[in-house]
C-alpha positions in Angstrom: 54.6 87.9 140.7 53.3 91.3 139.5 53.4 93.6 142.6 51.1 96.6 142.9 51.5 99.4 145.4 48.3 101.3 145.2 49.3 104.0 147.7 52.5 104.7 145.8 50.7 104.9 142.6 48.0 107.3 143.9 50.8 109.5 145.4 52.6 109.8 142.1 49.7 110.2 139.7 47.3 113.0 140.0 43.5 112.6 139.8 43.5 114.5 136.5 46.3 112.4 134.9 44.7 109.1 136.1 41.3 110.1 134.7 42.9 110.9 131.4 43.9 107.2 131.1 40.3 106.0 131.3 37.8 105.5 128.4 34.5 105.5 130.2 32.4 103.0 128.3 28.7 102.2 127.8 28.2 99.5 125.2 25.7 97.2 127.0 23.3 95.8 124.5 20.3 96.3 126.8 21.2 99.8 127.9 18.6 102.6 127.3 18.9 106.2 126.4 19.1 107.3 130.0 22.1 105.1 130.7 24.0 106.4 127.6 23.4 110.0 128.6 24.4 109.2 132.2 27.7 107.8 131.0 28.4 111.0 129.0 27.7 113.2 132.0 29.9 111.0 134.2 32.8 111.2 131.7 32.6 115.0 131.9 32.3 115.0 135.7 35.3 112.9 136.3 37.4 114.2 133.4 37.8 110.9 131.6 39.7 111.1 128.4 36.8 109.7 126.3 33.3 108.4 126.5 32.8 105.3 124.4 29.2 104.9 123.1 27.5 102.9 120.3 27.6 104.4 116.8 24.0 105.5 116.8 24.5 107.6 119.9 27.6 109.5 118.7 25.9 112.6 117.6 23.9 113.0 120.8 26.9 112.2 122.9 28.9 115.0 121.2 26.1 117.5 122.0 26.3 116.5 125.7 30.1 116.4 126.2 31.0 119.1 123.7 34.7 119.5 123.9 35.1 118.4 127.5 36.0 114.8 126.7 36.4 112.9 123.4 33.6 110.9 121.9 34.7 107.5 120.9 32.7 104.7 119.3 33.1 101.2 117.9 32.9 99.7 114.4 32.6 96.1 113.3 31.6 95.4 116.9 31.8 93.0 118.6 33.0 90.2 116.3 34.8 92.1 113.5 33.2 90.0 110.8 31.4 92.7 108.8 32.9 93.5 105.4 35.6 96.1 104.8 33.2 98.2 102.8 30.7 98.1 105.7 33.3 99.1 108.2 34.6 101.9 106.1 31.0 103.3 105.7 30.4 102.9 109.4 33.7 104.7 110.2 33.0 107.6 107.9 29.5 108.0 109.2 30.5 108.3 112.8 33.4 110.5 112.0 31.2 112.9 110.2 28.9 112.9 113.3 31.7 113.9 115.6 33.5 110.8 116.7 37.1 111.5 117.6 38.2 108.0 118.3 37.3 104.7 116.7 37.7 101.3 118.4 37.5 98.9 115.5 37.4 95.1 115.7 39.8 93.4 113.3 38.5 90.7 111.1 39.2 87.9 113.6 37.8 85.1 111.3 40.2 86.2 108.5 43.1 86.5 110.9 42.5 83.0 112.3 42.4 81.8 108.7 45.9 83.2 108.0 44.5 85.9 105.7 46.9 88.5 107.1 47.0 90.7 104.0 43.2 91.1 104.1 43.4 92.0 107.8 46.2 94.5 107.2 44.5 96.1 104.2 41.2 96.6 106.1 42.9 98.2 109.1 45.1 100.4 106.9 42.0 101.8 105.1 40.2 102.5 108.3 43.3 104.3 109.6 43.5 106.4 106.4 39.9 107.3 106.7 40.3 108.3 110.3 43.3 110.5 109.5 41.1 112.6 107.2 39.2 113.6 110.4 42.3 113.8 112.7 40.8 110.8 114.6 42.5 108.0 116.5 42.1 104.3 115.7 42.3 101.6 118.3 42.3 98.1 116.9 40.7 95.4 119.0 42.4 92.0 118.4 40.4 90.0 121.0 43.2 88.4 122.8 41.0 85.7 124.4 40.8 84.1 120.9 44.5 84.3 120.1 47.7 82.4 120.9 50.7 84.5 122.1 52.2 84.0 118.6 49.0 85.3 117.0 48.8 88.3 119.4 52.3 89.3 118.4 51.5 88.9 114.7 48.4 91.0 115.1 50.2 93.7 117.0 52.9 93.9 114.3 50.3 94.4 111.7 48.8 97.2 113.7 52.2 98.7 114.1 53.0 98.4 110.4 49.8 100.3 109.3 50.4 102.9 112.1 47.2 102.6 114.0 47.2 104.5 117.3 46.4 101.6 119.7 46.3 97.9 119.9 43.4 97.0 122.2 43.1 93.7 124.0 39.4 93.0 124.1 35.8 93.9 123.3 34.5 92.8 126.7 32.2 90.3 125.0 34.5 87.3 124.7 35.2 84.7 127.3 37.7 87.0 129.1 39.0 90.4 128.9 42.5 91.9 129.4 45.2 90.2 131.3 48.5 91.4 132.7 50.3 88.9 130.5 48.6 90.2 127.3 49.4 93.8 128.1 53.1 93.1 128.8 53.3 91.0 125.6 51.6 93.7 123.4 53.7 96.5 124.9 56.9 94.6 124.3 55.8 94.0 120.7 54.8 97.5 119.7 57.1 99.5 122.0 56.4 103.3 121.9 55.3 103.3 118.3 51.8 102.1 119.1 50.0 102.5 122.4 48.2 99.7 124.3 44.6 99.8 125.5 43.5 97.2 128.1 39.8 96.5 128.2 37.4 93.9 129.5 36.9 92.9 133.2 38.6 96.0 134.6 36.3 96.9 137.5 38.4 98.2 140.4 41.3 100.6 141.0 43.7 97.7 141.6 42.7 96.2 138.2 43.3 99.5 136.4 46.6 100.2 138.2 47.9 96.7 137.4 47.2 97.2 133.7 48.8 100.7 133.7 51.9 99.4 135.4 52.1 96.5 133.0 52.2 99.0 130.1 48.7 100.0 129.2 48.3 103.6 128.1 44.5 103.5 128.2 42.0 101.6 130.3 38.6 100.8 128.7 35.9 100.1 131.3 32.3 100.6 132.1 33.3 100.9 135.8 35.1 104.2 135.4 33.1 105.9 138.2 33.7 103.0 140.6 37.5 103.1 139.8 37.7 106.9 140.3 35.8 106.8 143.5 38.2 104.1 144.9 41.1 106.3 143.8 39.6 109.4 145.5 38.9 107.5 148.7 42.5 106.3 148.9 43.8 109.7 147.9 41.9 111.3 150.7 43.1 108.7 153.3 46.7 109.5 152.4 46.5 113.2 153.2 
């Protein structure tokens, strides 16, 4: 049983350090301009490490957050089935517009078909492109669709091509991150690649559990809720 002591966690990790583990995300397909802008202002207010927005909003997001937080975006989202050429064009476009981090979806169909070289080549080229801009790459493997053996194989590919993160989920599959997946991925990549847990993380307890399991980043659209829960508990412990 995975035990979580929220009070102990809050005592040990400062508000600033905790916030720097959260990617505040707004990728809802029915969101409007006001919601995207609101997410950017929230990211600045709470000091989150990054604000994750759709590609079309990157340039505007950068103008709002400036250098206060990083602007991150997604490519090949949410299914990873676009062509490598399309993903590369998408990546370069958002990087030129100011994106500092890319959350890319690996080609899940190709991976499930055993076309591992194709998957590796695609990720490697995205990583090389991002390096031209000093940007980070997080590779979403969508753990809900993979067996444990496949999760390990995908993580090893990501480790081999030296991407920055292996990320569990898009948040659009049947389920998001699990403690089991985070532990498995962390064990596989060690300290060479970091782990980002995303999908279904809505409360402080969820986030802390993922961090204690080995997640270096938390991707969530509930960043404000999580931080407010942290702050409430922090105040009660004084």
